[in-house]
C-alpha positions in Angstrom: -29.1 -13.5 2.0 -32.8 -12.6 1.3 -35.0 -15.3 -0.7 -35.8 -12.3 -2.8 -32.3 -12.4 -4.7 -32.9 -14.0 -8.0 -29.9 -16.2 -9.2 -29.9 -17.8 -12.7 -29.9 -20.3 -14.2 -31.8 -22.4 -11.8 -30.3 -25.7 -10.8 -32.4 -27.8 -13.3 -31.4 -25.3 -16.4 -27.5 -25.3 -14.9 -27.4 -29.1 -15.3 -29.0 -28.9 -18.8 -26.5 -26.2 -20.0 -23.5 -28.2 -18.7 -24.3 -30.8 -21.5 -23.2 -28.3 -24.0 -21.3 -25.5 -22.4 -17.8 -25.7 -20.7 -18.3 -22.3 -18.7 -21.6 -21.3 -17.2 -22.2 -17.9 -15.8 -24.4 -17.8 -12.6 -25.4 -14.4 -12.3 -27.9 -12.1 -10.4 -29.0 -8.4 -11.4 -29.6 -5.7 -8.7 -30.6 -2.3 -8.8 -27.2 -0.1 -8.1 -27.9 3.5 -9.8 -25.9 4.8 -6.5 -22.9 2.9 -7.2 -19.7 4.2 -9.2 -17.3 1.5 -10.9 -14.6 2.6 -8.4 -17.1 2.2 -5.3 -17.8 -1.0 -6.6 -14.4 -2.3 -7.1 -13.5 -1.2 -3.7 -16.5 -2.6 -2.0 -15.9 -6.2 -3.5 -12.3 -6.5 -3.6 -10.9 -4.2 -0.9 -7.7 -4.0 -3.2 -6.7 -7.7 -3.1 -4.4 -9.1 -5.4 -6.0 -10.7 -8.7 -8.6 -8.1 -9.1 -9.1 -5.6 -12.0 -11.2 -2.6 -13.2 -11.9 -1.8 -16.8 -13.6 1.4 -18.0 -14.2 3.6 -21.1 -14.8 7.0 -22.3 -15.5 7.5 -26.2 -15.2 11.0 -27.4 -16.1 12.5 -23.8 -19.2 10.1 -23.0 -18.7 7.3 -20.4 -19.6 4.0 -22.2 -22.2 1.6 -20.8 -20.3 -1.1 -19.3 -17.7 -1.1 -16.4 -16.0 -4.5 -15.7 -14.7 -5.3 -12.3 -12.8 -8.6 -11.7 -13.7 -9.7 -8.1 -11.6 -12.8 -7.8 -9.2 -14.5 -10.3 -7.9 -17.6 -8.4 -6.1 -18.8 -11.2 -3.3 -16.8 -13.0 -1.0 -17.9 -16.2 2.3 -16.3 -15.9 4.8 -16.4 -18.9 8.7 -15.1 -18.6 11.6 -16.6 -20.2 9.8 -18.7 -22.9 8.1 -20.8 -20.2 4.5 -20.5 -18.5 3.2 -21.6 -15.1 -0.1 -21.3 -13.2 -0.2 -19.4 -9.9 -3.1 -19.6 -7.4 -5.7 -22.5 -7.9 -5.6 -23.7 -11.5 -8.3 -25.4 -13.0 -8.1 -29.2 -13.5 -7.5 -30.4 -17.0 -6.0 -27.1 -18.1 -2.5 -27.2 -19.9 0.5 -26.9 -17.9 3.9 -25.9 -18.9 5.1 -24.8 -22.3 5.5 -21.5 -24.2 3.3 -18.7 -22.9 1.3 -18.1 -26.0 0.7 -21.4 -26.7 -0.7 -22.3 -23.2 -2.9 -19.4 -23.5 -4.3 -20.4 -26.6 -4.8 -24.0 -25.4 -6.7 -22.8 -22.6 -9.1 -20.6 -24.5 -9.8 -23.5 -26.7 -10.3 -26.0 -23.9 -12.7 -23.5 -22.2 -14.3 -22.2 -25.5 -18.1 -21.6 -24.9 -20.5 -19.8 -27.2 -21.4 -16.3 -26.2 -24.8 -15.7 -24.3 -26.5 -12.9 -25.7 -28.4 -12.4 -22.5 -25.2 -11.6 -20.8 -23.0 -8.3 -20.6 -20.4 -8.3 -23.5 -17.9 -9.8 -21.4 -18.6 -12.3 -18.5 -15.9 -14.9 -18.5 -12.6 -15.1 -20.0 -8.8 -14.5 -19.6 -7.9 -11.1 -18.4 -4.5 -9.2 -18.3 -1.6 -8.0 -20.4 0.9 -9.4 -23.3 4.5 -7.8 -22.7 6.2 -6.4 -25.8 8.7 -9.4 -25.6 6.2 -11.9 -25.9 6.6 -11.5 -30.0 10.0 -13.3 -29.3 8.0 -16.7 -29.0 6.9 -16.2 -32.7 9.9 -14.3 -33.9 13.1 -16.1 -33.0 15.1 -13.9 -35.4 14.8 -10.9 -32.8 17.6 -12.1 -31.0 18.5 -12.3 -27.3 16.1 -10.0 -25.2 17.6 -6.9 -23.3 18.3 -7.0 -19.8 15.0 -6.9 -17.5 15.6 -4.5 -14.8 11.8 -4.3 -13.9 11.6 -8.0 -13.0 8.0 -8.4 -14.3 6.6 -11.2 -16.6 6.2 -11.2 -20.3 2.6 -12.0 -19.8 0.2 -12.1 -17.0 -3.5 -13.7 -17.8 -6.0 -14.1 -15.0 -9.0 -16.3 -15.2 -12.2 -14.2 -14.3 -14.0 -16.7 -11.9 -16.0 -13.9 -10.2 -17.2 -10.5 -11.6 -19.3 -7.6 -11.1 -20.6 -5.8 -14.5 -22.1 -2.3 -14.1 -24.7 -1.3 -16.4 -24.7 2.4 -16.3 -27.4 2.8 -18.9 -29.8 0.4 -17.0 -28.5 1.2 -13.5 -27.6 -2.2 -12.5 -24.9 -4.5 -11.4 -24.4 -8.0 -12.7 -22.9 -10.4 -10.2 -21.3 -13.1 -11.9 -19.9 -16.3 -10.8 -18.4 -18.8 -13.5 -18.7 -22.2 -13.1 -16.4 -24.7 -15.3 -17.6 -27.9 -16.6 -15.4 -30.6 -15.9 -16.9 -33.9 -17.1 -20.6 -33.3 -17.6 -21.7 -35.5 -14.7 -25.0 -34.3 -13.0 -23.5 -34.7 -9.5 -20.7 -32.7 -10.3 -22.4 -29.9 -12.0 -25.2 -29.7 -8.9 -22.0 -29.0 -7.0 -20.6 -26.6 -9.2 -24.0 -24.5 -9.2 -24.3 -24.6 -5.5 -20.7 -23.4 -5.2 -21.6 -20.7 -7.9 -24.8 -19.5 -6.2 -22.7 -19.2 -2.9 -20.2 -17.0 -4.8 -23.0 -14.6 -5.8 -24.8 -14.3 -2.5 -21.3 -13.5 -1.1 -20.8 -10.8 -3.6 -24.3 -9.4 -2.9 -23.8 -9.3 0.9 -20.5 -7.5 0.4 -22.5 -4.8 -1.5 -25.0 -4.6 1.4 -22.3 -4.1 4.0 -21.7 -0.5 5.0 -19.4 1.1 2.4 -16.1 2.6 3.3 -15.7 6.4 2.9 -13.6 7.3 -0.1 -13.6 11.0 0.2 -10.3 12.9 -0.1 -8.9 16.3 -0.1 -5.6 17.6 -1.4 -2.7 19.0 0.4 0.6 20.9 -1.0 3.3 18.7 -2.0 6.5 19.3 -4.0 6.1 18.2 -7.9 7.0 14.3 -8.5 10.7 13.8 -8.7 11.3 12.3 -12.3 14.2 10.1 -12.8 15.2 9.8 -16.6 16.3 6.6 -17.4 18.9 8.2 -20.1 21.3 11.1 -19.7 20.7 14.4 -21.0 21.0 14.4 -24.8 21.4 10.6 -25.1 17.7 10.4 -26.3 18.6 12.9 -29.3 21.5 10.8 -30.3 19.6 7.7 -30.1 17.2 9.5 -32.7 19.8 10.4 -35.1 20.9 6.6 -35.1 17.5 6.0 -35.9 17.4 8.4 -38.7 20.3 6.6 -40.4 18.7 3.4 -40.5 15.8 5.1 -42.2 18.1 6.8 -44.7 19.8 3.3 -45.5 16.7 2.2 -46.2 16.3 -0.4 -43.7 13.0 1.1 -42.3 10.4 3.7 -43.1 9.9 4.2 -39.6 11.4 3.4 -36.0 9.9 4.0 -32.7 12.2 4.1 -30.2 11.3 5.0 -26.2 12.6 6.2 -22.9 11.5 5.4 -19.5 11.0 7.9 -16.5 11.0 6.5 -12.9 9.0 8.2 -10.3 9.0 7.2 -6.6 5.6 6.9 -5.3 3.7 6.0 -2.1 0.2 6.5 -3.4 -1.8 3.0 -4.1 -2.9 2.0 -7.6 -6.3 3.0 -7.1 -5.5 6.4 -5.9 -3.8 6.9 -9.2 -6.5 5.3 -11.3 -9.0 7.6 -9.8 -6.9 10.6 -10.7 -6.5 9.3 -14.2 -10.1 8.6 -14.9 -11.0 12.3 -14.0 -8.1 14.2 -15.4 -7.2 11.9 -18.6 -10.3 9.7 -19.4 -9.7 7.6 -22.4 -11.4 4.7 -24.4 -9.6 2.1 -22.2 -8.9 2.9 -18.6 -7.6 -0.1 -16.7 -6.3 -0.9 -13.2 -4.8 -4.7 -12.4 -3.6 -5.9 -9.2 -1.1 -8.5 -10.4 1.2 -10.8 -8.4 4.1 -8.4 -6.9 3.0 -5.2 -8.6 0.2 -3.1 -10.4 -0.4 -2.0 -13.9 -2.4 1.2 -14.3 -3.2 3.3 -17.3 -5.7 5.3 -19.8 -4.6 4.1 -23.2 -6.5 6.1 -26.0 -5.6 3.4 -28.6 -7.0 -0.4 -29.4 -4.7 -2.7 -31.0 -7.6 -4.9 -32.2 -10.9 -5.7 -31.0 -12.8 -9.0 -32.3 -16.6 -9.0 -31.7 -19.3 -11.4 -33.6 -16.3 -12.2 -36.2 -15.5 -8.8 -36.9 -12.0 -7.3 -36.4 -11.3 -3.5 -35.9 -7.8 -2.0 -35.5 -7.5 1.6 -35.0 -4.0 3.2 -36.0 -3.2 6.4 -34.1 -0.2 8.5 -35.6 0.9 12.3 -35.2 0.8 14.0 -32.1 0.4 17.7 -30.9 -0.1 19.2 -27.4 -3.5 20.7 -26.3 -4.1 24.1 -26.8 -4.6 26.5 -23.6 -7.8 27.7 -25.1 -10.3 26.6 -27.9 -8.5 29.0 -30.6 -5.0 27.4 -30.1 -6.7 24.1 -29.7 -8.1 24.5 -33.4 -4.9 26.1 -34.7 -3.0 22.9 -33.3 -5.2 20.5 -35.0 -5.1 22.5 -38.4 -1.2 22.2 -38.1 -1.3 18.5 -37.3 -3.6 17.8 -40.1 -1.4 19.8 -42.6 1.9 18.6 -41.5 3.2 16.4 -44.2 5.3 14.3 -42.1 2.6 13.5 -39.8 0.2 12.6 -42.6 2.7 10.5 -44.0 3.4 8.7 -41.1 -0.4 8.0 -40.6 -0.9 6.9 -44.1 1.9 4.2 -43.6 0.2 3.1 -40.2 -3.2 2.8 -42.0 -1.5 0.6 -44.7 0.3 -1.5 -41.9 -3.2 -2.2 -40.2 -4.6 -3.2 -43.6 -1.8 -5.7 -44.1 -1.8 -7.2 -40.5 -5.7 -7.7 -40.8 -5.4 -9.2 -44.3 -3.6 -12.2 -43.0 -6.5 -13.3 -40.7 -9.6 -11.8 -42.4 -11.5 -13.0 -45.4 -10.0 -11.6 -48.7 -11.9 -8.5 -49.9 -13.7 -7.4 -46.5 -10.7 -5.4 -45.0 -11.8 -1.8 -45.3 -10.8 1.7 -43.7 -13.9 3.2 -42.0 -12.4 6.2 -40.6 -9.2 8.1 -41.9 -7.2 11.3 -40.7 -9.7 12.0 -37.5 -8.6 14.2 -34.8 -8.9 12.7 -31.6 -8.5 14.7 -28.5 -7.2 13.6 -25.1 -6.4 15.7 -22.0 -2.8 16.5 -22.9 -2.5 15.7 -26.5 -4.0 15.2 -29.8 -3.6 12.6 -32.5 -4.7 11.5 -36.0 -6.9 8.5 -36.0 -8.2 5.9 -38.1 -10.3 2.7 -38.3 -9.8 -0.4 -40.3 -12.3 -3.4 -40.2 -12.3 -7.1 -41.7 -14.4 -10.3 -41.2 -12.3 -12.7 -39.3 -11.6 -15.9 -41.2 -12.8 -19.3 -40.4 -11.0 -21.1 -37.5 -9.3 -17.8 -36.4 -9.7 -16.8 -32.7 -9.4 -13.6 -31.1 -5.8 -14.3 -29.9 -4.7 -15.2 -33.5 -5.9 -11.9 -34.7 -4.3 -10.1 -31.9 -0.8 -11.6 -32.4 -1.2 -10.8 -36.3 -1.2 -7.3 -35.4 1.0 -7.3 -32.5 2.8 -5.5 -31.6 1.4 -2.0 -32.8 3.3 -0.1 -35.7 2.9 2.8 -33.6 5.0 1.3 -30.8 7.4 -0.5 -33.5 7.7 0.9 -36.9 7.7 -0.4 -40.3 8.2 -3.2 -41.3 7.5 -4.4 -38.0 10.3 -7.1 -37.8 13.3 -5.0 -38.7 12.0 -2.1 -36.8 11.9 -4.4 -33.6 15.5 -5.6 -34.5 16.6 -1.9 -34.5 14.8 -1.1 -31.3 16.7 -4.0 -29.7 19.7 -2.1 -30.7 19.0 1.5 -29.7 17.2 0.5 -26.1 19.0 -0.6 -23.2 16.4 -2.5 -21.3 13.3 -4.5 -21.9 10.0 -2.9 -22.4 7.9 -5.0 -20.0 4.2 -4.5 -20.3 4.9 -1.0 -22.4 4.2 -1.6 -26.1 2.2 -4.6 -25.4 -1.6 -5.2 -25.0 -3.8 -5.0 -22.1 -7.6 -6.3 -22.1 -9.2 -9.7 -22.3 -9.9 -12.7 -24.2 -13.3 -14.3 -23.8 -14.2 -17.8 -24.2 -16.5 -17.0 -27.1 -13.6 -16.1 -29.4 -13.8 -12.4 -28.9 -11.1 -9.9 -27.8 -10.3 -6.4 -26.8 -7.0 -5.6 -26.7 -5.6 -2.0 -25.9 -2.1 -0.8 -26.6 -0.1 -0.8 -23.3 0.6 3.1 -23.3 0.1 6.3 -21.0 0.3 3.7 -18.2 2.7 2.8 -15.3 4.1 -0.1 -13.7 4.0 0.3 -10.0 6.3 -2.1 -8.1 8.5 -1.5 -5.0 7.4 2.2 -4.4 8.5 3.3 -7.9 6.1 4.0 -11.0 7.9 3.1 -14.1 6.2 5.5 -17.2 7.6 4.8 -20.7 6.8 6.7 -24.1 8.3 7.0 -27.6 8.4 8.8 -30.6 8.1 7.6 -34.3 11.2 8.5 -36.2 11.4 9.0 -39.9 14.0 10.7 -42.2 13.1 14.2 -41.3 12.6 14.0 -37.6 13.8 16.8 -35.4 15.7 15.2 -32.4 14.6 17.8 -30.0 10.9 17.5 -31.1 10.8 14.0 -30.4 12.3 14.2 -27.3 9.5 16.6 -26.3 7.0 14.4 -28.0 7.8 11.3 -25.7 7.6 13.9 -22.6 4.3 15.3 -23.6 2.9 11.7 -24.0 4.1 10.6 -20.4 2.7 14.1 -18.9 -0.8 12.8 -18.2 0.4 9.9 -16.3 3.3 11.7 -14.4 0.8 14.6 -13.5 -1.7 12.0 -12.3 1.1 10.5 -10.0 1.7 13.9 -8.5 -2.0 14.5 -7.8 -2.3 11.0 -6.1 0.6 11.9 -4.1 -1.2 15.1 -2.7 -4.6 13.0 -2.1 -5.5 12.8 1.4 -8.3 10.8 2.7 -10.6 12.5 5.2 -11.1 11.2 8.8 -13.0 12.2 12.1 -11.0 14.0 14.8 -12.5 15.5 18.0 -13.3 18.5 16.2 -15.2 17.1 13.5 -13.5 16.2 9.7 -9.6 16.3 9.2 -7.4 15.3 6.7 -6.2 11.7 7.8 -3.1 10.2 7.3 -2.5 8.0 4.2 -2.9 4.3 4.6 -5.2 4.8 7.9 -7.7 2.2 8.5 -11.2 3.1 7.5 -13.9 1.9 9.9 -16.9 0.6 7.9 -19.1 2.2 10.6 -19.9 5.7 10.1 -17.8 7.9 12.2 -20.5 9.7 13.9 -22.2 6.3 15.0 -18.8 5.1 16.1 -17.6 7.9 18.4 -21.2 8.4 19.8 -21.7 4.9 20.7 -22.0 4.1 24.6 -19.5 1.4 26.2 -20.1 -2.1 26.3 -21.1 -2.2 29.9 -23.1 0.9 29.8 -25.0 -0.9 27.3 -25.6 -4.0 29.2 -26.8 -2.0 32.2 -29.2 0.1 29.9 -30.6 -3.2 28.7 -30.9 -4.8 32.0 -32.6 -1.6 33.6 -34.2 -0.1 31.0 -32.6 3.0 31.5 -29.3 5.1 31.0 -26.5 5.3 33.4 -27.7 2.0 35.3 -31.2 4.2 36.4 -34.3 2.3 37.0 -37.1 3.7 34.8 -40.1 2.4 32.8 -40.1 1.4 29.1 -40.8 4.3 27.1 -44.2 3.9 25.4 -43.9 2.2 21.7 -40.2 2.6 22.0 -38.9 -0.3 24.1 -35.2 -0.8 23.9 -34.7 0.9 20.8 -35.9 4.2 22.5 -33.6 3.5 25.4 -30.7 3.1 23.4 -31.6 6.3 21.4 -31.6 7.9 25.2 -28.5 6.3 25.9 -26.8 7.6 23.0 -28.3 11.3 23.6 -26.7 11.2 27.2 -23.4 9.6 26.0 -23.0 12.4 23.5 -23.9 15.0 25.9 -21.1 13.6 28.4 -18.8 13.7 25.4 -19.4 17.5 24.9 -18.7 18.3 28.3 -15.7 16.3 28.4 -14.7 18.2 25.0 -15.4 21.4 26.7 -13.1 20.8 29.7 -10.5 19.7 27.3 -10.6 23.0 25.4 -10.4 25.0 28.6 -7.3 22.9 29.7 -8.8 21.6 32.8 -7.4 18.4 34.0 -9.3 15.3 32.8 -6.8 12.7 34.5 -8.1 10.5 37.2 -7.0 10.8 40.7 -5.6 8.1 42.8 -8.5 7.4 45.0 -9.0 5.8 48.6 -8.7 2.2 49.1 -11.3 0.2 48.0 -12.6 3.0 45.2 -10.6 1.1 42.2 -8.8 4.2 41.4 -7.6 2.1 38.1 -3.7 3.5 38.4 -2.1 4.7 35.3 -5.1 5.5 33.2 -4.2 8.7 31.7 -6.7 11.1 30.7 -5.4 11.0 27.3 -5.9 7.0 27.3 -9.4 7.4 28.5 -10.3 10.0 26.2 -9.1 7.6 23.4 -11.2 4.7 24.6 -14.1 7.1 24.8 -13.6 8.1 21.3 -13.6 4.5 20.3 -16.8 3.9 21.8 -15.4 1.7 24.8 -16.1 4.1 27.7 -19.5 4.2 29.1 -21.2 7.3 30.0 -21.3 6.8 33.6 -17.5 5.9 33.7 -17.4 9.6 32.0 -19.2 11.0 35.0 -16.9 9.3 37.4 -13.7 11.0 35.8 -15.4 14.4 36.0 -16.2 14.0 39.8 -12.3 12.8 40.1 -10.8 15.7 38.0 -12.0 18.4 40.5 -10.0 16.8 43.2 -6.8 18.6 42.1 -8.5 22.0 41.8 -10.0 21.9 45.1 -6.6 21.3 46.8 -5.1 24.1 44.8 -7.8 26.4 46.2 -7.0 25.2 49.8 -3.4 26.6 49.1 -1.2 23.8 48.1 -0.5 25.1 44.9 -1.4 23.7 41.2 1.9 22.0 41.0 1.7 20.5 44.2 -1.9 19.3 43.6 -0.6 17.9 40.4 2.1 16.1 42.3 -0.3 14.4 44.9 -2.6 13.6 42.2 0.3 11.5 40.5 1.6 10.0 43.5 0.4 6.4 44.3 -1.5 6.1 47.3 -1.9 2.9 49.8 -4.5 0.7 48.2 -4.3 2.0 45.1 -3.5 -1.2 43.3 0.1 -1.1 42.8 2.6 1.7 41.5 1.5 4.2 39.4 2.6 3.6 35.8 2.8 7.2 34.9 6.3 8.8 35.1 7.4 9.5 38.7 6.8 13.3 40.2 9.7 15.8 39.8 11.2 17.1 42.8 9.2 20.3 42.8 6.2 18.0 43.1 7.5 16.2 46.1 8.4 19.5 47.8 4.9 20.8 47.1 3.4 17.5 48.4 5.6 17.6 51.7 
């Protein structure tokens, strides 16, 4: 990279920080007002496993920061009550043991004070905690349900290399985190050099040509949605839940149902649709070992920032109106619904109780109450509850005190989770848990994993639930779950219909999904002279091997420009012949002329389009293609001339690899 790239801290400052910090973020800031978060993610990760993308939209406005995980080489996976590290775990970190315990020990081992000069999140653990991870703290929940998804209860990635996009400043922060092992100066200097190299590598990737990400849409059938339950089964489940409410077991319980959708679209395609059609405060895309997790969650379970914890209870749902008047009518109806208001009040009280266990007494307060939050397909009643975190309490402690959300379990939580275990048939997986990050300074930002999809083995698994109380109507609750899943299912359908643009002989066309995209622009790639032609031009200073003086002031640059112009002209003539239906296939020549048998016109045109056929060779092809037409004019007939052209001649270098001429061709040739 050029010496103008400023990377901080310098070597001496890094060694000084190593004495007091376990994790040091080596970083560079670049002007990047032309980059979008999706383009930044694609350019730096190219869809590799172990990457992530977080964005946020609050009240219709994109937030200041977007976070891209470029490389997460150490991944902590927890399943069946045990944990293990995948990839390249850092020396000295805990191994084995219960997932939450190992995660907490890892955060403690790497605890580092926040650096106010850096973005709000620059180092930490990123991933999800599944719904069933709560069993580690609550053994009374009993045996887990069957796991038909086959995904872990917890996946947390250590963010080694990150890119943070500052939308307000038009800058991108390239961050490489170095871990301080033993405070030795020699090891610190090696760690600094390694981190500097990683920052430079990220900058080099951003300087490289960017692949095109343009796409159009095609007409496709609506996505095929396979319900996990038979028709009417969820309504029966609602009646069973109401019996528990009437018996006084719970005030509310939140059963769910799952919808499976076969997909061929990539996780990034689906995410791109979600961010446009259903922007939410928590947009996330995670490429995990063996599967992907993508979603657009409207609700945070809890956030912890600078010692203050905030939770956002959401309860009560209505679909969005078709116009502004209907939207206002539905909002007024939601605010006036006694059932929804009671449910909302209950969940606000539940949030106050959860924070009260980990916050300083007397600091818990409701800062927002019964506010209408509007999203692409639904609207909700929302509230905010805050409190000051107690001494010695970590972000993970606060998260697990509120986990799982009352909106995904019920109240009281423990009994509601036990009832859910009786009503549902399979484990929830990531659904109903949280997705987000825990940084090494004790902060956390954990969204509830809803409006999301698990993408595995060509199937998208979408799950949604409904809060059941004594006067719930089964059909209405079934409709509510489908409304909640509609945004994700619609995004799946649009992603299936998305087709990337590619180049063809006639210009832009809709390319096949999954086709490789060249980093060179399509125009440059197609009009680039062949390798031998370029060598001849450099040797003789001209096009097509002609001897000519160097243009004044232009040198080889002007010569190459002339070569490209000549090549483009030859290519246009070949296209014109192709449109007129004239043969472009070479004729087997006389001995000593290197007729290159078996090279069909289609193959040569393909070589030309890939920039491998020089303009001089194209001119030779044009001369050879005139032979069949001349013989046809002499009376042999077009088919006979075609037969002659396909027959191998003596000295042609071996038998023709094209198919043998038919009887009509041979009779015409005789």
